[in-house]
TIVO-2410 file (N, C-alpha, C; in nm, 3 decimals):
# residues 93
REC num residu      c1      c2      c3 atome chaine
REC   1      M  -2.386   1.123   1.218     N      A
REC   1      M  -2.363   1.256   1.166    CA      A
REC   1      M  -2.449   1.276   1.040     C      A
REC   2      E  -2.489   1.398   1.016     N      A
REC   2      E  -2.569   1.426   0.897    CA      A
REC   2      E  -2.485   1.407   0.772     C      A
REC   3      K  -2.553   1.377   0.664     N      A
REC   3      K  -2.483   1.360   0.537    CA      A
REC   3      K  -2.414   1.490   0.499     C      A
REC   4      R  -2.303   1.477   0.430     N      A
REC   4      R  -2.228   1.595   0.386    CA      A
REC   4      R  -2.319   1.684   0.301     C      A
REC   5      G  -2.313   1.811   0.329     N      A
REC   5      G  -2.394   1.906   0.254    CA      A
REC   5      G  -2.530   1.933   0.317     C      A
REC   6      Q  -2.576   1.846   0.408     N      A
REC   6      Q  -2.702   1.871   0.476    CA      A
REC   6      Q  -2.673   1.959   0.596     C      A
REC   7      F  -2.744   2.066   0.605     N      A
REC   7      F  -2.717   2.165   0.706    CA      A
REC   7      F  -2.847   2.203   0.773     C      A
REC   8      S  -2.842   2.233   0.900     N      A
REC   8      S  -2.958   2.285   0.972    CA      A
REC   8      S  -2.936   2.433   1.001     C      A
REC   9      F  -3.043   2.503   1.017     N      A
REC   9      F  -3.039   2.645   1.048    CA      A
REC   9      F  -3.113   2.667   1.180     C      A
REC  10      L  -3.045   2.726   1.277     N      A
REC  10      L  -3.103   2.754   1.408    CA      A
REC  10      L  -3.136   2.903   1.414     C      A
REC  11      Y  -3.264   2.933   1.421     N      A
REC  11      Y  -3.311   3.071   1.431    CA      A
REC  11      Y  -3.324   3.105   1.580     C      A
REC  12      V  -3.254   3.209   1.624     N      A
REC  12      V  -3.249   3.244   1.766    CA      A
REC  12      V  -3.267   3.394   1.786     C      A
REC  13      A  -3.303   3.430   1.909     N      A
REC  13      A  -3.312   3.571   1.949    CA      A
REC  13      A  -3.209   3.597   2.057     C      A
REC  14      S  -3.135   3.704   2.043     N      A
REC  14      S  -3.035   3.741   2.141    CA      A
REC  14      S  -3.100   3.767   2.276     C      A
REC  15      G  -3.042   3.710   2.382     N      A
REC  15      G  -3.094   3.730   2.517    CA      A
REC  15      G  -3.209   3.639   2.554     C      A
REC  16      D  -3.256   3.557   2.462     N      A
REC  16      D  -3.366   3.465   2.488    CA      A
REC  16      D  -3.310   3.337   2.550     C      A
REC  17      K  -3.360   3.299   2.668     N      A
REC  17      K  -3.309   3.184   2.742    CA      A
REC  17      K  -3.320   3.055   2.662     C      A
REC  18      D  -3.435   3.029   2.601     N      A
REC  18      D  -3.453   2.907   2.522    CA      A
REC  18      D  -3.360   2.904   2.401     C      A
REC  19      S  -3.341   3.019   2.338     N      A
REC  19      S  -3.251   3.026   2.222    CA      A
REC  19      S  -3.108   2.994   2.265     C      A
REC  20      E  -3.065   3.047   2.379     N      A
REC  20      E  -2.930   3.021   2.429    CA      A
REC  20      E  -2.912   2.874   2.464     C      A
REC  21      T  -3.014   2.812   2.524     N      A
REC  21      T  -3.008   2.670   2.558    CA      A
REC  21      T  -3.000   2.585   2.432     C      A
REC  22      A  -3.081   2.617   2.331     N      A
REC  22      A  -3.078   2.543   2.205    CA      A
REC  22      A  -2.943   2.556   2.137     C      A
REC  23      L  -2.885   2.674   2.141     N      A
REC  23      L  -2.753   2.696   2.081    CA      A
REC  23      L  -2.647   2.610   2.149     C      A
REC  24      R  -2.645   2.608   2.282     N      A
REC  24      R  -2.548   2.525   2.354    CA      A
REC  24      R  -2.569   2.377   2.324     C      A
REC  25      L  -2.694   2.335   2.317     N      A
REC  25      L  -2.727   2.195   2.289    CA      A
REC  25      L  -2.674   2.153   2.152     C      A
REC  26      L  -2.696   2.235   2.052     N      A
REC  26      L  -2.649   2.203   1.917    CA      A
REC  26      L  -2.498   2.210   1.907     C      A
REC  27      E  -2.437   2.303   1.977     N      A
REC  27      E  -2.291   2.313   1.975    CA      A
REC  27      E  -2.226   2.188   2.034     C      A
REC  28      S  -2.293   2.123   2.129     N      A
REC  28      S  -2.238   2.002   2.190    CA      A
REC  28      S  -2.277   1.875   2.115     C      A
REC  29      S  -2.357   1.888   2.011     N      A
REC  29      S  -2.399   1.773   1.932    CA      A
REC  29      S  -2.312   1.761   1.807     C      A
REC  30      K  -2.342   1.660   1.726     N      A
REC  30      K  -2.270   1.643   1.600    CA      A
REC  30      K  -2.348   1.698   1.481     C      A
REC  31      I  -2.450   1.774   1.510     N      A
REC  31      I  -2.535   1.831   1.406    CA      A
REC  31      I  -2.468   1.956   1.349     C      A
REC  32      Q  -2.454   1.959   1.217     N      A
REC  32      Q  -2.398   2.077   1.151    CA      A
REC  32      Q  -2.509   2.181   1.138     C      A
REC  33      F  -2.481   2.302   1.185     N      A
REC  33      F  -2.585   2.403   1.179    CA      A
REC  33      F  -2.523   2.542   1.165     C      A
REC  34      K  -2.607   2.633   1.122     N      A
REC  34      K  -2.569   2.773   1.115    CA      A
REC  34      K  -2.669   2.851   1.199     C      A
REC  35      K  -2.618   2.939   1.283     N      A
REC  35      K  -2.703   3.023   1.368    CA      A
REC  35      K  -2.752   3.142   1.286     C      A
REC  36      I  -2.883   3.164   1.291     N      A
REC  36      I  -2.945   3.279   1.224    CA      A
REC  36      I  -3.008   3.367   1.331     C      A
REC  37      P  -2.945   3.479   1.363     N      A
REC  37      P  -3.003   3.568   1.465    CA      A
REC  37      P  -3.123   3.644   1.408     C      A
REC  38      I  -3.230   3.645   1.483     N      A
REC  38      I  -3.353   3.714   1.442    CA      A
REC  38      I  -3.366   3.841   1.525     C      A
REC  39      T  -3.382   3.952   1.459     N      A
REC  39      T  -3.403   4.080   1.527    CA      A
REC  39      T  -3.536   4.137   1.478     C      A
REC  40      R  -3.584   4.235   1.549     N      A
REC  40      R  -3.712   4.296   1.510    CA      A
REC  40      R  -3.709   4.350   1.368     C      A
REC  41      N  -3.597   4.406   1.328     N      A
REC  41      N  -3.586   4.468   1.196    CA      A
REC  41      N  -3.514   4.378   1.097     C      A
REC  42      G  -3.483   4.255   1.137     N      A
REC  42      G  -3.399   4.169   1.054    CA      A
REC  42      G  -3.475   4.063   0.978     C      A
REC  43      Y  -3.441   3.939   1.005     N      A
REC  43      Y  -3.488   3.826   0.927    CA      A
REC  43      Y  -3.627   3.776   0.964     C      A
REC  44      G  -3.694   3.839   1.058     N      A
REC  44      G  -3.824   3.791   1.104    CA      A
REC  44      G  -3.925   3.770   0.993     C      A
REC  45      K  -3.934   3.864   0.900     N      A
REC  45      K  -4.029   3.853   0.789    CA      A
REC  45      K  -3.993   3.735   0.699     C      A
REC  46      F  -3.863   3.718   0.674     N      A
REC  46      F  -3.820   3.607   0.589    CA      A
REC  46      F  -3.842   3.474   0.659     C      A
REC  47      M  -3.820   3.472   0.790     N      A
REC  47      M  -3.840   3.349   0.867    CA      A
REC  47      M  -3.987   3.306   0.856     C      A
REC  48      F  -4.079   3.400   0.876     N      A
REC  48      F  -4.221   3.365   0.868    CA      A
REC  48      F  -4.258   3.319   0.727     C      A
REC  49      R  -4.206   3.388   0.627     N      A
REC  49      R  -4.235   3.351   0.488    CA      A
REC  49      R  -4.186   3.210   0.457     C      A
REC  50      D  -4.064   3.179   0.500     N      A
REC  50      D  -4.003   3.050   0.468    CA      A
REC  50      D  -4.049   2.936   0.558     C      A
REC  51      L  -4.070   2.963   0.687     N      A
REC  51      L  -4.099   2.856   0.783    CA      A
REC  51      L  -4.241   2.858   0.836     C      A
REC  52      H  -4.315   2.964   0.810     N      A
REC  52      H  -4.452   2.982   0.858    CA      A
REC  52      H  -4.461   2.982   1.010     C      A
REC  53      T  -4.358   3.032   1.075     N      A
REC  53      T  -4.358   3.052   1.220    CA      A
REC  53      T  -4.264   3.165   1.255     C      A
REC  54      T  -4.289   3.228   1.366     N      A
REC  54      T  -4.195   3.326   1.420    CA      A
REC  54      T  -4.152   3.286   1.561     C      A
REC  55      E  -4.191   3.167   1.605     N      A
REC  55      E  -4.153   3.120   1.738    CA      A
REC  55      E  -4.004   3.086   1.740     C      A
REC  56      L  -3.938   3.129   1.846     N      A
REC  56      L  -3.795   3.104   1.861    CA      A
REC  56      L  -3.770   3.027   1.990     C      A
REC  57      P  -3.673   2.941   1.990     N      A
REC  57      P  -3.586   2.903   1.879    CA      A
REC  57      P  -3.657   2.809   1.783     C      A
REC  58      T  -3.609   2.805   1.660     N      A
REC  58      T  -3.658   2.713   1.559    CA      A
REC  58      T  -3.537   2.656   1.485     C      A
REC  59      L  -3.541   2.524   1.464     N      A
REC  59      L  -3.434   2.455   1.391    CA      A
REC  59      L  -3.496   2.399   1.263     C      A
REC  60      A  -3.435   2.432   1.149     N      A
REC  60      A  -3.490   2.387   1.021    CA      A
REC  60      A  -3.379   2.326   0.936     C      A
REC  61      N  -3.417   2.223   0.862     N      A
REC  61      N  -3.326   2.167   0.761    CA      A
REC  61      N  -3.410   2.137   0.637     C      A
REC  62      A  -3.355   2.069   0.541     N      A
REC  62      A  -3.426   2.046   0.415    CA      A
REC  62      A  -3.552   1.961   0.432     C      A
REC  63      K  -3.556   1.879   0.538     N      A
REC  63      K  -3.668   1.787   0.554    CA      A
REC  63      K  -3.765   1.823   0.666     C      A
REC  64      T  -3.719   1.890   0.771     N      A
REC  64      T  -3.804   1.912   0.888    CA      A
REC  64      T  -3.783   2.051   0.947     C      A
REC  65      I  -3.883   2.091   1.027     N      A
REC  65      I  -3.876   2.214   1.104    CA      A
REC  65      I  -3.914   2.178   1.247     C      A
REC  66      H  -3.830   2.217   1.342     N      A
REC  66      H  -3.852   2.189   1.484    CA      A
REC  66      H  -3.870   2.322   1.554     C      A
REC  67      V  -3.992   2.346   1.602     N      A
REC  67      V  -4.027   2.475   1.661    CA      A
REC  67      V  -4.028   2.463   1.813     C      A
REC  68      G  -3.952   2.548   1.879     N      A
REC  68      G  -3.948   2.549   2.025    CA      A
REC  68      G  -3.839   2.460   2.081     C      A
REC  69      L  -3.796   2.493   2.203     N      A
REC  69      L  -3.685   2.422   2.266    CA      A
REC  69      L  -3.714   2.274   2.286     C      A
REC  70      R  -3.832   2.239   2.332     N      A
REC  70      R  -3.864   2.097   2.356    CA      A
REC  70      R  -3.852   2.014   2.229     C      A
REC  71      N  -3.901   2.065   2.119     N      A
REC  71      N  -3.892   1.992   1.992    CA      A
REC  71      N  -3.748   1.981   1.943     C      A
REC  72      I  -3.669   2.086   1.965     N      A
REC  72      I  -3.528   2.082   1.927    CA      A
REC  72      I  -3.455   1.979   2.013     C      A
REC  73      E  -3.482   1.979   2.142     N      A
REC  73      E  -3.419   1.880   2.231    CA      A
REC  73      E  -3.454   1.738   2.188     C      A
REC  74      S  -3.578   1.714   2.153     N      A
REC  74      S  -3.622   1.582   2.107    CA      A
REC  74      S  -3.549   1.542   1.979     C      A
REC  75      F  -3.538   1.635   1.885     N      A
REC  75      F  -3.468   1.607   1.759    CA      A
REC  75      F  -3.322   1.571   1.786     C      A
REC  76      V  -3.256   1.646   1.872     N      A
REC  76      V  -3.114   1.621   1.901    CA      A
REC  76      V  -3.098   1.484   1.967     C      A
REC  77      R  -3.185   1.450   2.063     N      A
REC  77      R  -3.178   1.318   2.127    CA      A
REC  77      R  -3.193   1.207   2.024     C      A
REC  78      K  -3.290   1.219   1.935     N      A
REC  78      K  -3.312   1.116   1.833    CA      A
REC  78      K  -3.194   1.110   1.737     C      A
REC  79      H  -3.140   1.224   1.700     N      A
REC  79      H  -3.026   1.231   1.608    CA      A
REC  79      H  -2.905   1.165   1.672     C      A
REC  80      E  -2.879   1.196   1.798     N      A
REC  80      E  -2.764   1.139   1.868    CA      A
REC  80      E  -2.780   0.988   1.883     C      A
REC  81      A  -2.902   0.942   1.913     N      A
REC  81      A  -2.928   0.799   1.928    CA      A
REC  81      A  -2.908   0.726   1.796     C      A
REC  82      S  -2.955   0.785   1.686     N      A
REC  82      S  -2.939   0.719   1.556    CA      A
REC  82      S  -2.793   0.720   1.513     C      A
REC  83      S  -2.718   0.825   1.549     N      A
REC  83      S  -2.575   0.830   1.517    CA      A
REC  83      S  -2.500   0.723   1.594     C      A
REC  84      L  -2.535   0.705   1.721     N      A
REC  84      L  -2.472   0.603   1.803    CA      A
REC  84      L  -2.504   0.465   1.749     C      A
REC  85      H  -2.629   0.441   1.713     N      A
REC  85      H  -2.670   0.312   1.657    CA      A
REC  85      H  -2.596   0.284   1.527     C      A
REC  86      S  -2.580   0.386   1.443     N      A
REC  86      S  -2.510   0.371   1.317    CA      A
REC  86      S  -2.364   0.333   1.339     C      A
REC  87      C  -2.298   0.396   1.438     N      A
REC  87      C  -2.158   0.365   1.468    CA      A
REC  87      C  -2.144   0.222   1.518     C      A
REC  88      V  -2.234   0.180   1.606     N      A
REC  88      V  -2.229   0.044   1.660    CA      A
REC  88      V  -2.251  -0.058   1.550     C      A
REC  89      S  -2.347  -0.032   1.461     N      A
REC  89      S  -2.376  -0.124   1.351    CA      A
REC  89      S  -2.255  -0.139   1.259     C      A
REC  90      R  -2.185  -0.031   1.232     N      A
REC  90      R  -2.068  -0.039   1.144    CA      A
REC  90      R  -1.956  -0.120   1.209     C      A
REC  91      R  -1.939  -0.105   1.339     N      A
REC  91      R  -1.836  -0.182   1.408    CA      A
REC  91      R  -1.865  -0.330   1.409     C      A
REC  92      D  -1.995  -0.363   1.419     N      A
REC  92      D  -2.035  -0.504   1.426    CA      A
REC  92      D  -2.025  -0.572   1.291     C      A
REC  93      S  -2.018  -0.496   1.184     N      A
REC  93      S  -2.016  -0.554   1.049    CA      A
REC  93      S  -1.884  -0.621   1.019     C      A
***
């Protein structure tokens, strides 16, 4: 699990298939995140200013930015694997 206070932000578009898949994936993971809906008249300008991309879905935290569904899936797999490894290591101690 992420350290307390570390949060990810998932930027999504309503009705976008990849955004919906990324949202379900994160909801089933142990990653703490906040969904940020992007609309034409909404946060798009701020997203580009802050993340230098407008591609959706995008997952960002204090250390990394994961652009696109494939990159988000990869991040979640690695996060889940490291969480599992951490739990096993603690039990073995």
